[in-house]
Residue frames as a rotation matrix with the C-alpha (Angstrom) as fourth column:
MET 1
0.055 -0.930 0.364 -8.63
0.961 0.148 0.233 -4.76
-0.271 0.337 0.902 -7.37
TRP 2
0.036 -0.003 0.999 -9.59
0.607 -0.794 -0.024 -1.38
0.794 0.608 -0.027 -8.85
SER 3
0.928 0.329 0.172 -10.19
0.050 -0.569 0.821 -0.04
0.368 -0.753 -0.545 -5.37
TYR 4
0.571 -0.798 -0.193 -6.69
0.616 0.261 0.743 -1.14
-0.542 -0.543 0.641 -4.33
LEU 5
-0.189 -0.672 0.717 -5.14
0.971 -0.235 0.035 0.57
0.145 0.703 0.697 -7.36
ARG 6
0.380 0.410 0.829 -7.07
0.324 -0.899 0.296 3.79
0.866 0.156 -0.474 -6.74
LYS 7
0.997 0.026 -0.077 -6.15
0.081 -0.264 0.961 3.88
0.004 -0.964 -0.265 -3.05
GLU 8
0.320 -0.947 0.003 -2.49
0.783 0.266 0.562 3.14
-0.533 -0.178 0.827 -3.75
SER 9
-0.092 -0.303 0.949 -2.34
0.826 -0.555 -0.097 5.86
0.556 0.774 0.301 -6.41
GLU 10
0.690 0.421 0.589 -3.79
0.035 -0.832 0.554 8.37
0.723 -0.362 -0.588 -3.96
ALA 11
0.902 -0.392 -0.183 -1.39
0.254 0.136 0.958 7.22
-0.350 -0.910 0.222 -1.26
ALA 12
0.075 -0.914 0.399 1.58
0.990 0.115 0.077 7.57
-0.117 0.390 0.914 -3.62
VAL 13
0.114 0.033 0.993 0.65
0.442 -0.897 -0.021 11.16
0.889 0.442 -0.117 -4.43
ALA 14
0.928 0.264 0.262 0.22
-0.117 -0.460 0.880 11.93
0.353 -0.848 -0.396 -0.73
HIS 15
0.651 -0.747 -0.131 3.60
0.627 0.433 0.648 10.34
-0.428 -0.504 0.750 0.01
PHE 16
-0.116 -0.720 0.684 5.39
0.940 -0.302 -0.158 12.41
0.321 0.625 0.712 -2.63
ARG 17
0.440 0.329 0.835 3.77
0.083 -0.941 0.327 15.56
0.894 -0.074 -0.442 -1.28
ALA 18
0.996 -0.083 -0.024 4.92
0.024 -0.007 1.000 14.67
-0.083 -0.997 -0.005 2.23
LEU 19
0.326 -0.937 0.127 8.44
0.900 0.349 0.263 13.93
-0.290 0.028 0.957 0.98
SER 20
0.013 -0.321 0.947 8.60
0.690 -0.682 -0.240 17.27
0.723 0.657 0.213 -0.80
SER 21
0.568 0.241 0.787 7.89
-0.288 -0.837 0.464 19.04
0.771 -0.490 -0.406 2.47
ALA 22
0.686 -0.398 -0.609 10.40
0.702 0.581 0.412 17.06
0.190 -0.710 0.678 4.56
LYS 23
0.959 -0.262 0.111 12.58
-0.283 -0.920 0.272 19.44
0.031 -0.293 -0.956 6.52
SER 24
0.043 -0.982 0.186 15.65
-0.911 0.038 0.411 17.21
-0.410 -0.187 -0.892 6.66
PRO 25
-0.334 -0.240 -0.912 17.05
-0.689 0.722 0.062 14.01
0.643 0.649 -0.406 5.19
THR 26
-0.996 -0.016 0.086 16.20
-0.075 0.646 -0.759 12.30
-0.044 -0.763 -0.645 8.47
ASP 27
-0.269 0.962 -0.050 12.55
-0.503 -0.184 -0.844 13.30
-0.821 -0.202 0.534 8.10
ALA 28
0.114 0.271 -0.956 12.55
-0.988 0.130 -0.081 12.06
0.102 0.954 0.282 4.50
LEU 29
-0.713 -0.436 -0.549 13.99
-0.390 0.897 -0.207 8.70
0.582 0.067 -0.810 5.55
ALA 30
-0.851 0.467 0.239 11.40
-0.093 0.314 -0.945 8.37
-0.516 -0.827 -0.223 8.32
LEU 31
0.054 0.895 -0.444 8.61
-0.779 -0.240 -0.579 9.13
-0.625 0.377 0.684 5.83
GLN 32
-0.124 -0.179 -0.976 10.05
-0.874 0.486 0.021 6.61
0.471 0.855 -0.217 3.39
ALA 33
-0.963 -0.246 -0.109 10.22
-0.157 0.842 -0.516 3.91
0.218 -0.480 -0.850 6.09
GLN 34
-0.501 0.855 0.137 6.61
-0.288 -0.015 -0.958 4.59
-0.816 -0.519 0.253 7.08
GLU 35
0.190 0.580 -0.792 5.51
-0.943 -0.117 -0.312 4.40
-0.274 0.806 0.525 3.45
MET 36
-0.523 -0.444 -0.728 7.36
-0.635 0.772 -0.015 1.13
0.568 0.455 -0.686 2.89
SER 37
-0.963 0.208 0.173 5.65
-0.011 0.609 -0.793 -0.36
-0.270 -0.765 -0.584 5.92
ARG 38
-0.166 0.962 -0.215 2.25
-0.513 -0.271 -0.814 0.89
-0.842 -0.024 0.539 4.75
THR 39
0.083 0.180 -0.980 2.70
-0.990 0.128 -0.060 -0.47
0.114 0.975 0.189 1.23
LEU 40
-0.849 -0.400 -0.345 3.84
-0.351 0.915 -0.199 -3.85
0.396 -0.048 -0.917 2.53
ASN 41
-0.745 0.632 0.214 0.74
-0.010 0.310 -0.951 -4.09
-0.667 -0.710 -0.224 4.71
ALA 42
0.091 0.793 -0.602 -1.47
-0.767 -0.330 -0.550 -3.05
-0.635 0.512 0.579 1.79
ALA 43
-0.238 -0.257 -0.937 0.12
-0.874 0.478 0.091 -5.65
0.424 0.840 -0.338 -0.49
LEU 44
-0.993 -0.119 -0.020 -0.26
-0.094 0.866 -0.491 -8.39
0.076 -0.485 -0.871 2.13
SER 45
-0.410 0.912 0.028 -3.89
-0.242 -0.079 -0.967 -7.44
-0.880 -0.403 0.253 2.61
LEU 46
0.147 0.417 -0.897 -4.49
-0.971 -0.110 -0.210 -7.57
-0.187 0.902 0.389 -1.14
GLY 47
-0.638 -0.477 -0.604 -2.79
-0.593 0.805 -0.010 -10.98
0.491 0.351 -0.797 -1.30
GLN 48
-0.912 0.347 0.219 -5.03
0.033 0.594 -0.804 -12.30
-0.409 -0.726 -0.553 1.45
ASP 49
-0.038 0.937 -0.346 -8.11
-0.556 -0.308 -0.772 -10.94
-0.830 0.163 0.533 -0.30
LEU 50
0.024 -0.016 -1.000 -7.08
-0.980 0.198 -0.027 -12.53
0.198 0.980 -0.011 -3.60
ALA 51
-0.899 -0.372 -0.230 -6.26
-0.311 0.914 -0.261 -15.82
0.307 -0.163 -0.938 -1.89
GLY 52
-0.619 0.750 0.235 -9.69
-0.132 0.196 -0.972 -15.77
-0.775 -0.632 -0.023 -0.28
LEU 53
0.204 0.676 -0.708 -11.29
-0.869 -0.208 -0.449 -15.32
-0.451 0.707 0.545 -3.68
THR 54
-0.295 -0.420 -0.858 -9.28
-0.793 0.609 -0.025 -18.22
0.533 0.673 -0.513 -5.09
THR 55
-0.993 -0.071 0.094 -9.96
-0.115 0.757 -0.643 -20.45
-0.025 -0.649 -0.760 -2.11
GLY 56
-0.320 0.947 0.005 -13.63
-0.427 -0.140 -0.893 -19.56
-0.846 -0.288 0.449 -2.21
ALA 57
0.177 0.344 -0.922 -13.81
-0.984 0.054 -0.168 -20.51
-0.008 0.937 0.348 -5.89
LYS 58
-0.663 -0.485 -0.570 -12.13
-0.492 0.857 -0.156 -23.87
0.564 0.177 -0.807 -5.21
LYS 59
-0.883 0.355 0.306 -14.55
-0.134 0.435 -0.890 -24.66
-0.449 -0.828 -0.337 -2.38
LYS 60
-0.009 0.950 -0.312 -17.55
-0.729 -0.220 -0.648 -24.07
-0.684 0.221 0.695 -4.65
GLN 61
-0.185 -0.125 -0.975 -16.33
-0.924 0.360 0.130 -26.58
0.334 0.925 -0.182 -7.26
């Protein structure tokens, strides 16, 4: 969980830096769409990891 938070914080900073250097609104929208896709994938991956931990704990009982 801490690793996820650290990586997402770093990614957010990188995203804001990229947005600040966008040359046009179109570039900014493309960057935003890419970031939304990346964050969705990261959240789904975290959910799967957490579900695996929960499922693993239930199987041990």
